Backbone bond lengths (Angstrom), bond angles and torsions (degrees), N, CA, C in turn:
res aa  C-N    CA-C-N  psi(-1)  N-CA   C-N-CA  omega(-1)  CA-C   N-CA-C  phi
1 M - - - 1.458 - - 1.518 110.29 -
2 I 1.333 114.97 132.54 1.454 117.86 177.24 1.535 111.73 -79.23
3 L 1.346 115.74 -29.73 1.470 120.65 -179.55 1.524 109.20 -138.19
4 S 1.320 115.90 129.66 1.467 121.90 175.48 1.512 108.84 -127.27
5 V 1.302 116.63 126.07 1.452 123.01 -179.97 1.521 107.21 -120.40
6 D 1.339 115.97 126.30 1.466 120.60 -177.16 1.524 110.38 -124.34
7 N 1.336 115.06 116.21 1.468 122.50 171.49 1.529 113.68 52.60
8 V 1.314 116.72 44.05 1.466 120.01 178.54 1.526 110.08 -75.58
9 R 1.311 114.08 131.60 1.467 120.74 -177.03 1.516 108.99 -132.44
10 K 1.333 116.47 138.19 1.459 120.42 176.22 1.526 109.23 -142.67
11 T 1.328 115.51 126.12 1.457 120.73 178.41 1.529 109.55 -121.35
12 F 1.311 114.77 152.40 1.464 121.93 174.30 1.534 105.73 -125.94
13 G 1.341 115.86 100.79 1.448 118.31 -173.76 1.524 108.93 65.72
14 G 1.339 115.42 -124.12 1.453 119.25 178.82 1.505 113.39 -92.84
15 L 1.339 117.93 1.32 1.460 121.36 -178.27 1.520 111.13 -92.77
16 V 1.319 116.88 123.65 1.456 121.06 176.17 1.520 107.65 -90.88
17 A 1.339 116.88 106.11 1.462 121.52 -176.68 1.522 111.19 -84.26
18 V 1.333 117.28 -39.30 1.465 123.38 178.02 1.517 106.77 -131.84
19 N 1.331 116.24 121.54 1.460 120.38 -169.44 1.536 110.98 -116.39
20 D 1.339 114.87 89.47 1.474 121.80 174.63 1.536 112.44 52.79
21 V 1.326 115.47 54.03 1.459 121.46 -178.07 1.526 111.26 -85.23
22 D 1.325 116.07 134.26 1.468 123.65 173.15 1.524 108.19 -107.50
23 L 1.329 115.79 146.54 1.461 119.94 176.90 1.522 108.85 -156.74
24 E 1.336 115.76 135.81 1.450 120.68 172.67 1.527 108.06 -127.64
25 V 1.329 115.44 126.40 1.454 121.77 -176.79 1.527 108.52 -117.18
26 R 1.326 115.72 124.39 1.452 121.04 -178.22 1.524 111.53 -82.96
27 Q 1.309 115.94 144.57 1.464 122.04 177.03 1.519 109.86 -53.80
28 G 1.323 115.61 128.91 1.462 121.62 174.67 1.512 115.60 84.68
29 D 1.337 117.81 0.27 1.463 121.58 -179.50 1.518 112.17 -85.09
30 I 1.320 116.06 158.23 1.458 123.44 162.18 1.511 105.47 -103.12
31 H 1.320 116.77 112.38 1.475 122.26 -174.18 1.526 107.32 -114.85
32 A 1.326 116.87 114.85 1.463 121.22 -178.06 1.517 110.81 -93.85
33 I 1.334 115.05 144.23 1.459 121.75 172.18 1.528 107.03 -119.05
34 I 1.319 116.21 119.65 1.454 119.77 -178.76 1.524 110.06 -124.39
35 G 1.322 114.79 167.52 1.458 121.54 -179.89 1.513 109.33 158.25
36 P 1.326 117.27 163.90 1.467 120.27 -178.67 1.519 111.27 -66.22
37 N 1.334 115.94 163.98 1.459 120.83 175.06 1.536 109.47 -56.67
38 G 1.328 115.29 136.95 1.467 119.68 -179.48 1.506 114.33 82.70
39 A 1.340 116.84 8.98 1.470 119.73 -177.53 1.514 113.01 -74.96
40 G 1.339 118.39 -17.84 1.461 121.27 -179.05 1.508 113.73 108.48
41 K 1.329 117.34 9.69 1.481 120.49 -175.03 1.524 111.77 -65.98
42 T 1.320 118.08 -48.64 1.471 120.26 -178.23 1.521 110.72 -69.13
43 T 1.335 117.68 -36.66 1.483 119.32 174.86 1.516 110.09 -59.87
44 F 1.326 116.76 -38.84 1.459 120.99 177.22 1.520 110.38 -61.72
45 F 1.328 117.99 -45.92 1.463 122.10 174.45 1.514 110.80 -56.96
46 N 1.328 116.71 -44.20 1.473 121.05 -178.49 1.520 111.01 -63.14
47 A 1.326 116.90 -34.76 1.478 120.25 176.96 1.524 110.20 -69.10
48 L 1.337 117.16 -39.29 1.464 120.33 -179.59 1.529 111.36 -63.97
49 T 1.337 117.37 -32.94 1.464 121.56 -175.01 1.522 112.77 -104.90
50 A 1.340 117.31 12.68 1.464 123.51 172.86 1.529 113.68 69.24
51 L 1.318 118.09 15.94 1.464 118.91 172.46 1.518 110.81 -69.69
52 V 1.322 116.11 -33.76 1.461 121.06 169.49 1.534 107.06 -130.00
53 P 1.321 118.58 134.20 1.469 119.10 -179.82 1.510 110.41 -77.41
54 P 1.342 118.35 134.33 1.468 119.25 175.11 1.524 110.38 -66.31
55 D 1.316 115.78 147.08 1.468 119.71 178.51 1.523 110.23 -73.78
56 S 1.310 116.98 -30.87 1.467 120.74 178.93 1.519 108.41 -159.15
57 G 1.322 115.71 170.31 1.459 121.55 -178.75 1.507 111.73 98.72
58 T 1.335 116.07 172.23 1.455 121.79 -179.15 1.511 110.96 -127.07
59 I 1.337 115.43 148.08 1.461 123.17 176.74 1.527 106.98 -127.61
60 T 1.314 116.58 119.83 1.464 121.46 -176.93 1.524 108.41 -120.16
61 F 1.336 116.05 124.19 1.456 122.35 -179.62 1.510 109.26 -120.85
62 R 1.337 115.99 118.88 1.469 122.05 -179.59 1.526 110.51 52.79
63 G 1.336 116.09 42.84 1.454 121.91 175.32 1.510 115.89 82.93
64 E 1.331 118.41 2.58 1.474 121.50 -176.86 1.513 110.08 -121.31
65 R 1.327 116.85 133.62 1.456 121.50 174.71 1.519 108.89 -65.97
66 I 1.329 116.61 128.12 1.471 120.13 179.19 1.514 112.48 -118.60
67 D 1.346 117.81 -8.67 1.469 117.63 174.17 1.526 107.65 -66.32
68 G 1.302 115.23 134.34 1.472 120.33 -175.25 1.515 113.62 99.78
69 L 1.342 117.99 -12.66 1.464 120.42 175.81 1.516 110.85 -79.64
70 K 1.338 117.34 163.95 1.453 123.68 173.65 1.527 109.38 -80.52
71 T 1.322 115.32 162.12 1.471 120.68 -177.94 1.525 111.95 -56.62
72 H 1.346 116.72 -45.87 1.464 119.49 -176.98 1.532 110.49 -68.00
73 Q 1.341 116.86 -27.80 1.462 118.83 177.61 1.533 111.67 -72.82
74 V 1.316 116.48 -36.77 1.462 120.26 175.13 1.523 110.19 -64.24
75 S 1.327 116.17 -43.61 1.469 120.49 177.62 1.519 111.32 -60.27
76 A 1.309 116.01 -43.89 1.466 120.05 -178.37 1.516 113.07 -64.63
77 R 1.316 117.57 -22.29 1.467 120.92 179.27 1.526 112.59 -85.04
78 G 1.344 116.13 -5.31 1.452 118.74 172.39 1.519 116.96 113.90
79 I 1.336 117.04 25.38 1.461 120.59 176.01 1.526 108.85 -115.97
80 G 1.325 116.07 121.28 1.460 121.59 176.27 1.509 109.78 -116.71
81 R 1.340 117.30 158.05 1.454 119.24 -176.95 1.535 112.11 -152.00
82 T 1.320 113.99 158.34 1.451 121.40 167.07 1.524 107.97 -111.50
83 F 1.334 116.26 177.14 1.456 120.33 -174.19 1.521 111.23 -125.30
84 Q 1.326 114.75 150.73 1.453 120.62 177.02 1.519 110.07 -59.53
85 N 1.323 116.57 -46.34 1.458 122.48 173.28 1.519 107.64 -99.06
86 I 1.324 115.52 115.91 1.473 121.45 -171.41 1.526 111.06 -54.29
87 R 1.320 116.19 132.68 1.461 121.89 -178.60 1.534 110.38 -122.87
88 L 1.302 115.45 64.07 1.461 120.46 175.08 1.525 109.42 -93.82
89 F 1.335 115.76 167.04 1.459 121.27 172.55 1.532 106.18 -90.23
90 P 1.326 118.36 103.64 1.466 121.01 -168.60 1.524 114.20 -61.48
91 Y 1.347 117.48 -32.73 1.461 119.60 -176.91 1.521 112.95 -102.19
92 L 1.351 115.74 20.59 1.447 121.15 167.51 1.516 107.73 -107.26
93 S 1.316 116.71 152.24 1.462 121.19 179.55 1.526 110.64 -71.46
94 V 1.321 115.29 169.12 1.458 120.82 174.46 1.524 110.03 -54.92
95 L 1.323 117.20 -49.00 1.463 120.74 -179.55 1.520 111.36 -61.83
96 E 1.313 118.19 -43.21 1.461 120.62 -177.98 1.519 111.06 -66.12
97 N 1.330 117.77 -37.57 1.474 120.21 178.36 1.522 110.98 -61.81
98 V 1.338 116.70 -41.94 1.459 118.99 -179.36 1.527 110.75 -69.29
99 K 1.322 116.83 -38.13 1.463 119.71 178.10 1.522 112.00 -62.65
100 V 1.342 116.53 -35.53 1.466 119.49 176.62 1.517 111.03 -59.82
101 G 1.332 116.77 -34.05 1.460 120.84 179.55 1.506 113.89 -63.21
102 A 1.334 116.55 -18.56 1.475 121.23 -178.30 1.522 112.07 -99.18
103 H 1.334 116.97 15.87 1.464 118.93 -172.74 1.515 113.29 -64.79
104 N 1.332 117.99 -23.98 1.479 120.01 -179.55 1.525 113.41 -78.42
105 L 1.323 116.55 -10.74 1.466 119.67 -171.76 1.511 113.61 -86.07
106 G 1.322 118.03 -21.62 1.454 121.06 -175.36 1.516 113.44 -66.37
107 R 1.325 116.24 145.52 1.456 121.39 178.06 1.532 111.91 -114.29
108 H 1.332 116.14 2.27 1.459 118.48 -178.43 1.539 109.93 -77.27
109 T 1.315 115.79 156.77 1.464 121.63 178.76 1.522 110.04 -93.87
110 I 1.311 116.59 172.54 1.456 120.35 177.45 1.522 111.00 -62.92
111 F 1.342 115.63 -30.96 1.465 119.22 178.89 1.531 110.58 -70.89
112 D 1.345 116.76 -35.85 1.457 120.04 173.88 1.505 111.08 -58.91
113 A 1.370 115.70 -41.83 1.451 120.01 -178.98 1.527 111.46 -67.44
114 I 1.351 116.23 -42.84 1.460 119.93 -179.23 1.531 110.65 -64.75
115 L 1.306 115.99 -42.54 1.476 121.21 -177.05 1.526 112.52 -86.96
116 R 1.368 115.53 -6.11 1.472 120.90 -175.68 1.532 110.31 48.72
117 S 1.318 113.86 56.07 1.464 122.42 -177.99 1.533 110.35 -65.69
118 G 1.323 114.22 169.81 1.459 119.59 177.43 1.510 111.87 -59.11
119 R 1.339 116.25 -40.56 1.468 120.07 179.82 1.529 110.43 -63.78
120 F 1.328 116.55 -42.60 1.464 120.08 179.32 1.525 110.85 -61.85
121 R 1.324 116.98 -47.79 1.482 120.50 -177.76 1.524 110.81 -64.85
122 R 1.342 117.34 -37.55 1.464 120.52 178.88 1.524 111.06 -65.22
123 E 1.331 116.26 -44.74 1.466 118.98 179.47 1.527 111.06 -65.19
124 E 1.322 116.56 -37.80 1.475 119.48 177.93 1.525 110.93 -61.74
125 R 1.324 117.95 -41.99 1.451 120.94 177.56 1.521 111.55 -63.46
126 E 1.347 115.81 -43.03 1.469 119.95 -178.61 1.521 110.65 -64.31
127 V 1.330 116.84 -41.68 1.462 120.56 -180.00 1.523 110.34 -64.26
128 E 1.329 116.41 -43.23 1.461 119.33 -178.46 1.530 110.86 -66.35
129 E 1.309 117.59 -40.77 1.478 120.47 178.94 1.527 110.16 -62.82
130 F 1.337 117.24 -42.35 1.457 120.14 179.42 1.534 111.06 -67.75
131 A 1.334 116.05 -40.30 1.468 119.84 177.82 1.519 111.05 -60.53
132 L 1.323 117.22 -41.38 1.460 120.88 178.73 1.525 111.27 -64.29
133 E 1.318 117.15 -36.49 1.470 120.94 176.56 1.523 110.51 -62.80
134 L 1.337 116.12 -43.09 1.456 120.25 -179.10 1.526 111.40 -67.20
135 I 1.338 115.71 -39.91 1.464 119.80 178.36 1.518 110.92 -61.68
136 E 1.334 115.57 -39.92 1.464 119.45 177.11 1.523 110.27 -65.82
137 K 1.323 116.80 -39.25 1.468 121.27 -177.46 1.524 111.39 -61.29
138 V 1.345 117.13 -37.73 1.463 120.18 -178.98 1.529 112.27 -92.70
139 G 1.336 116.93 4.96 1.458 120.35 174.15 1.516 116.20 79.91
140 L 1.343 116.37 30.45 1.466 119.83 -177.65 1.524 112.41 -118.47
141 S 1.315 118.59 21.30 1.468 120.77 -176.38 1.518 112.11 -58.52
142 D 1.338 116.48 -37.62 1.460 119.54 -177.52 1.519 111.89 -76.37
143 K 1.348 117.55 -4.64 1.476 121.55 -179.49 1.539 111.59 -113.65
144 R 1.311 117.65 15.74 1.463 120.44 -171.48 1.516 113.51 -55.96
145 D 1.351 117.82 -32.04 1.456 120.99 -177.70 1.524 113.09 -101.43
146 T 1.318 117.19 7.06 1.459 122.02 -179.50 1.526 110.29 -82.30
147 Y 1.344 115.98 137.93 1.465 118.63 173.67 1.526 109.78 -60.42
148 A 1.333 116.72 141.31 1.458 121.48 -179.69 1.525 111.08 -57.07
149 R 1.333 117.51 -36.38 1.458 121.17 -176.77 1.530 112.46 -66.15
150 N 1.320 117.02 -19.31 1.450 121.28 -177.97 1.529 113.90 -92.64
151 L 1.325 116.41 -0.29 1.466 119.46 178.18 1.521 110.10 -81.91
152 P 1.327 118.39 147.55 1.465 120.93 168.59 1.518 109.59 -58.98
153 Y 1.335 115.50 157.61 1.445 121.12 -174.44 1.535 112.79 -56.36
154 G 1.336 116.51 -44.61 1.452 119.74 179.72 1.516 112.94 -61.17
155 E 1.331 117.51 -36.98 1.453 121.04 179.31 1.528 111.34 -74.26
156 Q 1.338 117.53 -29.10 1.470 119.71 172.94 1.511 110.05 -63.49
157 R 1.332 117.29 -37.45 1.462 121.04 176.73 1.528 109.74 -61.55
158 K 1.321 116.53 -45.74 1.464 120.46 179.62 1.529 110.62 -61.79
159 L 1.332 116.12 -40.74 1.473 119.41 179.96 1.514 111.09 -64.12
160 E 1.324 116.87 -37.67 1.461 119.23 179.97 1.524 110.97 -65.94
161 I 1.332 116.32 -36.31 1.473 119.48 176.12 1.520 110.25 -64.55
162 A 1.344 116.77 -43.86 1.457 120.59 178.67 1.523 111.49 -60.00
163 R 1.327 115.99 -41.65 1.462 119.52 179.20 1.517 110.78 -64.40
164 A 1.341 117.73 -40.40 1.468 120.46 178.26 1.516 110.86 -63.12
165 M 1.335 117.14 -34.99 1.463 121.38 -179.65 1.527 112.64 -74.16
166 A 1.337 117.21 -16.51 1.458 120.74 -174.88 1.531 113.03 -65.39
167 A 1.330 115.73 -23.02 1.472 119.34 -178.91 1.522 112.32 -88.50
168 H 1.343 117.32 12.11 1.468 123.01 178.92 1.538 112.20 56.85
169 P 1.333 118.73 50.62 1.465 119.18 177.90 1.517 112.01 -74.27
170 T 1.315 116.49 157.40 1.460 120.99 169.89 1.529 110.15 -100.82
171 L 1.345 116.05 -20.78 1.465 121.73 176.93 1.520 108.28 -121.91
172 L 1.348 116.22 124.51 1.467 122.64 178.79 1.513 109.03 -109.79
173 L 1.321 116.53 128.57 1.449 122.51 174.72 1.524 107.91 -106.97
174 L 1.324 117.15 113.20 1.471 122.76 -176.75 1.522 109.15 -108.97
175 D 1.338 116.11 115.58 1.467 121.66 -176.82 1.519 109.31 -99.04
176 E 1.328 116.57 100.67 1.468 124.59 179.52 1.530 112.90 54.00
177 P 1.316 117.71 56.39 1.482 120.38 -177.47 1.529 113.84 -65.66
178 A 1.328 118.40 -22.97 1.467 120.32 -178.32 1.512 112.78 -90.19
179 A 1.330 117.46 -1.03 1.469 119.63 -178.68 1.516 110.15 -60.16
180 G 1.322 116.75 130.69 1.462 121.39 178.10 1.503 114.67 82.77
181 M 1.321 118.47 0.40 1.463 120.83 -179.06 1.522 110.66 -94.13
182 N 1.343 115.03 147.15 1.460 119.51 174.32 1.538 108.97 -83.49
183 N 1.329 116.17 179.21 1.468 119.56 -175.57 1.511 112.91 -61.18
184 T 1.324 117.14 -38.23 1.461 120.75 -179.73 1.530 110.58 -66.49
185 E 1.331 115.49 -43.67 1.465 120.27 179.68 1.530 110.76 -66.45
186 T 1.323 117.09 -37.81 1.455 120.16 179.13 1.513 111.40 -66.90
187 A 1.323 116.76 -38.88 1.468 120.23 176.72 1.525 110.87 -62.47
188 A 1.352 116.08 -39.68 1.464 120.16 177.14 1.528 110.67 -66.29
189 L 1.348 116.92 -37.64 1.463 121.31 177.18 1.513 110.97 -63.92
190 D 1.331 116.98 -41.58 1.464 122.16 175.82 1.530 109.95 -54.02
191 E 1.313 116.22 -50.44 1.457 121.44 -179.85 1.529 111.61 -62.56
192 F 1.339 115.77 -40.20 1.457 120.78 -178.31 1.526 111.62 -65.84
193 I 1.339 116.97 -43.87 1.464 120.59 179.92 1.526 110.21 -64.47
194 R 1.328 116.28 -38.32 1.473 119.51 176.24 1.532 110.45 -62.56
195 S 1.335 116.59 -37.22 1.471 119.34 179.36 1.529 110.77 -66.75
196 L 1.337 116.49 -35.64 1.458 119.48 177.84 1.525 110.09 -63.79
197 K 1.312 116.50 -41.80 1.458 119.84 178.08 1.529 110.22 -61.17
198 S 1.330 116.55 -43.04 1.465 119.60 -179.32 1.515 112.67 -64.88
199 E 1.350 116.47 -23.30 1.465 120.89 177.38 1.530 112.40 -86.06
200 G 1.334 116.95 -2.26 1.461 119.66 174.64 1.520 115.76 107.32
201 Y 1.343 117.43 -0.29 1.450 119.30 178.11 1.531 110.54 -72.44
202 T 1.315 115.49 146.12 1.460 121.95 165.56 1.522 106.93 -101.20
203 I 1.333 116.40 137.48 1.462 119.78 -172.76 1.518 110.48 -130.31
204 I 1.339 115.21 131.60 1.457 121.51 167.77 1.514 106.97 -111.03
205 L 1.325 115.11 129.52 1.453 121.55 -167.77 1.517 109.84 -125.75
206 I 1.333 117.70 121.98 1.462 122.21 165.67 1.522 107.28 -95.58
207 E 1.314 117.13 126.68 1.468 117.75 -175.48 1.531 110.31 -159.03
208 H 1.341 115.10 142.60 1.460 121.39 176.85 1.526 112.05 -98.64
209 D 1.330 117.53 -13.22 1.458 120.09 179.01 1.523 107.77 -78.49
210 M 1.338 115.32 99.65 1.464 119.76 -173.81 1.516 112.20 -67.77
211 K 1.317 118.27 -30.33 1.447 119.84 178.07 1.527 110.24 -63.70
212 L 1.330 116.99 -42.36 1.457 121.95 177.09 1.514 110.42 -64.12
213 V 1.343 116.43 -48.65 1.465 120.65 -177.88 1.522 111.82 -58.49
214 M 1.333 115.56 -50.03 1.454 119.06 -176.32 1.536 111.70 -67.90
215 S 1.326 116.26 -21.34 1.456 120.34 -179.91 1.527 112.37 -78.72
216 I 1.324 117.95 -39.76 1.465 119.50 -168.56 1.522 115.54 -112.47
217 A 1.334 118.59 -16.95 1.467 119.86 -172.10 1.529 111.79 -78.13
218 D 1.330 115.93 131.88 1.458 121.32 172.41 1.526 110.57 -75.19
219 R 1.324 115.25 -38.75 1.466 121.53 175.69 1.522 108.32 -141.55
220 I 1.329 114.80 155.08 1.448 121.82 -178.26 1.521 109.35 -131.89
221 T 1.334 115.13 132.94 1.454 121.96 172.96 1.525 108.11 -112.69
222 V 1.313 116.54 133.82 1.463 122.20 -179.67 1.517 109.89 -110.78
223 I 1.327 116.10 126.71 1.461 122.08 178.98 1.525 108.72 -117.36
224 D 1.311 116.55 136.34 1.458 122.27 176.29 1.515 108.80 -141.47
225 H 1.332 116.97 128.70 1.450 122.40 -177.37 1.530 111.92 51.49
226 G 1.344 114.96 39.93 1.448 120.72 175.92 1.508 115.64 81.49
227 E 1.338 117.82 -2.80 1.450 120.98 -176.50 1.523 111.25 -114.72
228 K 1.331 116.18 143.70 1.462 119.93 173.43 1.517 108.63 -76.24
229 I 1.349 115.44 122.81 1.458 118.86 -177.73 1.530 112.64 -111.29
230 S 1.334 116.71 -13.69 1.462 118.52 179.66 1.510 109.26 -163.79
231 E 1.326 115.50 155.43 1.454 121.37 176.43 1.525 109.42 -158.81
232 G 1.316 116.08 143.71 1.455 119.80 177.68 1.518 110.94 157.09
233 V 1.327 115.93 -166.47 1.450 120.58 176.47 1.517 108.60 -75.58
234 A 1.343 116.12 167.65 1.468 120.88 -173.43 1.525 112.40 -54.65
235 R 1.333 117.43 -45.00 1.462 121.32 -176.57 1.527 110.85 -59.52
236 D 1.337 115.99 -44.20 1.474 118.99 -177.94 1.523 111.33 -66.42
237 V 1.338 115.84 -42.60 1.465 120.35 -177.63 1.534 110.06 -66.42
238 Q 1.326 117.12 -42.21 1.463 120.68 179.60 1.521 112.11 -59.39
239 N 1.333 116.62 -31.43 1.462 120.78 -175.71 1.514 113.67 -97.16
240 D 1.348 116.70 2.57 1.451 120.81 -179.33 1.533 108.84 -79.17
241 Q 1.321 117.60 120.09 1.458 121.02 -176.07 1.519 111.96 -61.43
242 R 1.312 117.22 -32.75 1.464 119.60 179.17 1.516 110.92 -65.57
243 V 1.334 116.73 -36.36 1.459 120.79 179.13 1.524 109.66 -71.39
244 I 1.314 116.81 -42.28 1.467 120.87 179.45 1.521 109.58 -58.96
245 E 1.309 117.19 -43.73 1.459 121.17 -178.47 1.528 111.74 -71.27
246 A 1.332 116.90 -40.70 1.480 120.59 -173.44 1.513 113.62 -82.13
247 Y 1.353 116.76 -29.80 1.445 117.45 -171.20 1.523 113.98 -141.43
248 L 1.321 116.73 -65.93 1.467 119.36 -174.57 1.518 111.07 -61.00
249 G 1.346 116.76 -41.09 1.453 118.92 179.70 1.502 113.13 -64.25
250 K 1.338 116.17 -38.99 1.455 119.92 177.99 1.521 110.92 -65.79
251 Q 1.345 115.05 -42.25 1.454 118.62 -176.10 1.519 111.35 -66.43
252 H 1.322 117.24 -38.58 1.447 120.80 -175.13 1.539 112.55 -105.38
253 G 1.343 115.46 12.37 1.444 118.61 -175.84 1.500 113.72 -58.33
254 G 1.333 117.24 -31.47 1.450 119.27 -178.02 1.503 113.10 -70.39
255 D 1.316 117.47 -13.64 1.472 120.62 -178.27 1.516 111.46 -94.93
256 Q 1.343 116.51 -4.85 1.456 118.18 -173.32 1.530 110.77 -103.06
C-alpha cells in the first residue's frame, strides 16, 4: 500500500467532520472518494496534506508516518493536490503558475539567486523545460503566457493539476477536477487521468460526476457525515443500499 490511513478523526468545535476513517490505497490505483456535500471529503484531504492536523489516528505514506508533518514536508515526500476551490495565482501566467509548483525542488541557495550563479541558472532552465512539458500534457501550450485569471474555468482546473504535478509527486489528490467542465472536457479529463495512471501515478479522486467515477476508479470509498459507509469496486458500491440511501439515491432521486 502506498497510503494507509487508520482511524483519522477531525473535529471543529462540536462538529465531527471526519470520524475515525480508515483508508488503504494501492500503488498505481485510481481511488475515488465520494459522498454528499458536507460529508467530510475535503476535510479528509486537508488532513492527509497537513492543511489541518488530525485530532487522532495515523497516516502512513510509503512506509513513513506523515501525520504531524508540515504541509511542505508532506509535499516534499511526494504528495501533490488540487483544491475544490481553485487556488491559482490569478496575475501570474500559466507558465509561471506551474513553475511555482516546483519551488520545493531547487537546491540553489539565496546567494546563488542573488548572484545568478551557474547552478541557479541551470535549475531555472530545468524547471522551465519541465513546466513547459506539463503545460503541453494538459493541453495549455497555446496559453503559456496567459494570466491564470483569464482562462476558462475548465482550463483553470487543468492548470491546477499541472501545477500539482510540478513537484514530481507519486500520489496525486484531485479534489473535484471535473467541476465546471462540460461533457467534452470531462471526457478529455477521463482520458488524461487514465494517462497519468499509465505513467505510474497513484491518484485519489474526490468527484461528484458519477459517470466519471464509475468509469475510471479501481476502488471507491464512500463517506457520509464524516464516516466511511462503504468501499469496494464500482459494481459493489453501486449496489450498496447504504450508498443508494446516503448519496446515489438522493442524487438520482428525481429520475426514479
